[in-house]
N, C-alpha and C positions, 0 to 999 in steps of 0.2 A: 504494500500500500504506500503510495506516494504521499508525503506530508509537505504541504506548502509551507515555506518559511513563515514563521509567526513571531509576534513581538511580545517580549516580556518587559515589564516596568517595575522598578523598585519603588515602593511607597516609603520614602524616608520621612517618618513622622515623629514628632515628640510624644513622650509618654508620661502621664501623671501616675504617681505611685499609690496604689490602693492600700499599701501597708501603712501609710500615714493617716488613714482614716481611723476614727475612734470606734466606729460601729460598722457592722456589716452593711447597714443601709447607706452610710456615707461612702463606704468602699464601692458599693454598686453604683452610686452616683458618679464616682470618679471613673470607674470602668466604662460607664455609658458615655462619658465625655470623650474617652479615648476611642471608643467605637465610632462616635460621631465624627471625630477627626479623620479616622481611617476612611469612613464612607465618603466624606467630603473630598479627600485627596483622590480616591478611586474614581469618583464622578469627574473630577478635573482631568484625570488621565484619559477617561473615556471620551471627554469632550475635546481633547487635544487633536492636533493634526495627524498624530500617529497613535491611534487607540490600540492598546495592547490586547492580546488574547489571554494573557496571564498577568496578574499583579501579585507582588510579594510584600507582606508586612514584616516588620522587624520582630525579633525576639523581645519579650516583655512589653511589646507595644500596646497591649490591651489591658494589662494589669500592673506592670512593674514587677520587680522581684520581691520575695517575702522578707528579705533581710534576716533579722534574728528571731522572727516569730517561731513559736513551736508549730509542729505540724497541725495540731488541733486548731490553734488560733488562726493560722493562715487559711486552712480549709474552711473555717466558719466565715472568714472575712471575704475571701475572693475566689475560691476554687469552685468549679462546676464541671459538668460533664461535657464531652464532645460527641455528638452535637449537643447544644444546650443554649441557654439564653444569651451567652456571649456570641456564639457563632450564628445565631438565627438572623440578625440583621445582615450579616455578610452572605449568608446563604440566599437570602432574598435578593441581594444586590447582584450576586453571581447569576442568578436566574434572570433578573431584569436585563442585564447586558449580555447574557450568554458568554460569560468568561469564567476562567479559573481564578480562584482567590486562594493564595497560600498564606498561612499565618502561624501563630504560636500562642499558646496559652497554658496556664497551669490547670491540669485536668485531674478531677477526682472520679475515677471510674466506679460505677456502682458495683462492678464485679470484684473490685479490690478494696473493700472497706478499710478506712483508716490510712490509706495511702494516696499520695498525689504525685503527679509526674509533670515534668517540663516537656510538654507535648507539641509537636508540629502537626498541622493539619492541612489538607488540600480539599477545596470545595470545587465541584465540577459545574459546568454551565446549566445543569438541571437543578442546582442548588443542593446537591447531595454531598456529604462528606465521604470521600472515596479513599482517603489515605490518612493514617494517623501514625506518627512515629514518636515513641516515648524515649526521651534522652537516656542513654545508658551510662555514659561516662560523667558522673557527677558525684562527688564525695559529700557535698553540702546538703543535698536533698535526696529524697527517695529515688531509687533506680530499679528498673527491672532486674538488674544483676543482684540486688539485695535479697531477692527470693527467686532466683533464676530457675530452679527446678519447677516450682509451681507456676511461674510465669510462662515458661516454654510449654508446659503441659496445657495451659489455658489458651495461648494464642498460636501455638505451633511454631516450628522452627522458622518458617517464612515470615511469621508475624513479628519477629524480633527486629529485623531490618527490612521492613516492607517496601515493596516497589509495586507501582500500579501501571497498568497499560492504559493509555489514553489516546485520544485523537491527535495529541501533540507529540506523542512518543512515550517512552517508559520513564516514569518519574519516581525519584526517591527524595527524602528530605533529611537534613542534618541541622541541629541547633547549635549556633554560636561556636563555643570552643571545641566542639567535637570535630570541627573541620581540621583541627590540628592533630587528630587521632587518625592516622592513615587507614587503619583497619575498618573504620566505619564506612568511609567512602568505598573501600574495597568490597565490603559486604554488599553494598548497593549495586556496584558495578557487576559483581558476580551473579546478581539476580537480573542483570540486563539493563540497569538504569542508564539512561542517555542524558537526562537532565537531573541535576541535584539542586534542589531548592534550599537556600541557606538563610533562614531568618536569624539575625544576629544582633547583639547588643554589646558593643566592644569599644575599647579605647583605641588610640593610635598605636597599634602593635605590629611592628615589622614582621615578626614571626607568623602571625596569623594572616597578614596580607600575603605573605609568600605561600602559606598553606593553601589559600584559595586557588592560586595559580598552579601549584604543584598537584593538588587533588584533581583539577580539571585535566591537566596534561597527562598524568600517570594513569588515569582511568579513562582517558579519551571520552570525556563527557562535558557538557556545559554546566557551569556553576552560576546560579543567580543569587547573589548575596545582598540582602537588604538590611542596612543598619539603621539604628534609631537616629533621629535628629536631636539637636540640643544635648542635654546631659544624658549620660548612660545610666542605667538602672542602679549601679553600685556606687555612684558618686553622690555621697550624702549631701554635699554642699552645692552640687550642680556644676562644679568647675571642670570636670572631666567630660569631654564632648565626644559625640559619635561622628556621624558622617562616613565618608569613604565607602558608600554602597558601590558594588562592582558586579559586572557581568563578564564572564570569561568563557572563551570557546574551548573546544576539545583539543586544541594545540597549546593552550595556555596563554593565548592572546587576549588581552583585555579589550573588550568591545565597547564598554561604556564604564565611566568612573567619575565620581564627584568627590573631591577632597573635602569640600565645605560641609559643615554640620547643620546647615539650614534645612527647614522643611522643604521637601523637593520631590518632584516626579521626573527629574531630569535624567536619571540613570535608566536608560531604555535601549534595547537592541533587538535585532532580529535573530531568531534561533533557527538554524538550518539543520534539521535532524537528518534529512536525506544525505547531506554532505558528510555528516558524522558517520552514518551507516556505511557510506562508500569508503571512508577512511578505515573503518573497522574491518572491512572486507579486503583491504589492500594486502598484498603478499610481501611488500617491501619492508625495509628497516624502520620506517616511520610508524608502523603499526606495533606499538609497544605491548599491546595485549596479546598479540600473536606469538611473540618471541620470549615472553617471560616464563620461566620454569617454575610454575606455581607449586607443584607437588614437592619440590625440593625443601620447602620451608616448613612443611607440615609437622614433621617430627620435632623440629626445634621448638615450635610453639607448644607442642604437647608437654615439653619439659620446662615451660616458662610460665609461672604463675606469680603475680604480684598482689594485686588487690583481691581479697578473698570473696568468693561468691557466697550467696545465701546468708549474709551477715544478719539479715532480718527475716529469715525464712518463716519462723513461727509467729512472730509478733512484729507488727509494723513499727517503723521508726516513729518516735514521738517528739524527739528533739535532735537538732543537728549535732549536739555534743555527744550523742550516743554513737557517732561514727568513730570515736577515738580508738576503741579496740581494733577496728578494721584497719584504720590508718597505721596503728602501731604494727599490726601484722604485715601490712604492705611494706613498711620500712624494714622490718626484719627480713622479709623475702628479698628485698633489694640488696641487703647486706649479704645474705647467704648466697646470692647469685654473683656476688663480687662487683655489683654495679655501683653500690653506695659504699664508699670506704670510710672508716672511722677518721675523725679529726686527728 
């Protein structure tokens, strides 16, 4: 099936933080303000001379992060299901314009009581949520890895790093700092991902900027990375700014980029999936997927464990401080592996 080149646009929006609210009602009001900002910017993108087929919202764009709240307090204040009342206005907007909307929110799934996740979601032009990825690599908040055995049993192996087939190509999602974990993008590529959507909320970090380019080139996929405008979520005084939304092609070439941290829909580019597919079929040296000896690394990974799985298998995390034993175990594993040396 031929896929006509289509346009992706990053919605670089500011985000007010629900954690600053005193009550759940105040938090919901703040979240609704963020949703209204997102809707306004998406409407502006659709009214532009280059309307997109997909828009991408930043990480924490709708709620902000929980900072130091306990799991119970944060869930009571700002967490809901996907789909749910936070995604509903975006689902209606996707249906109205017949577009894909990608975003990020803190999700409290009914099937996992007492747990929340930093989740990315994708809404299709019918208004349906067709993809949901729960961030794995996070020591601060609950992760599927914390109860991995039960999680895999519930969602299946393919549900841990999900990829969805769409009219735009095969799509996967990564949240913020996980772009710096090569294996996450690898897992998506290994399931056929051609476009990786990257809602992010980050400061000016050269390593993370390099990671966006590296993940695109090494996996021969497009990266659409939307960062927050104005202050990032973890800047208590608002002095650390976002910006730098970026779209990268499957050769690592930046197609669109904006250094400024202003509210913007300027980062936009055409995605040519047929060109990517042609490159992946190529027999030459430029096809890095073809010539990589994947199986060679398997046994090495089997002998390499750092952060322990199932740290909260029986009982959900209640406070971020409870991760201390798992962190200590990870440090001990780094020592035993000879990676971390004593002072």
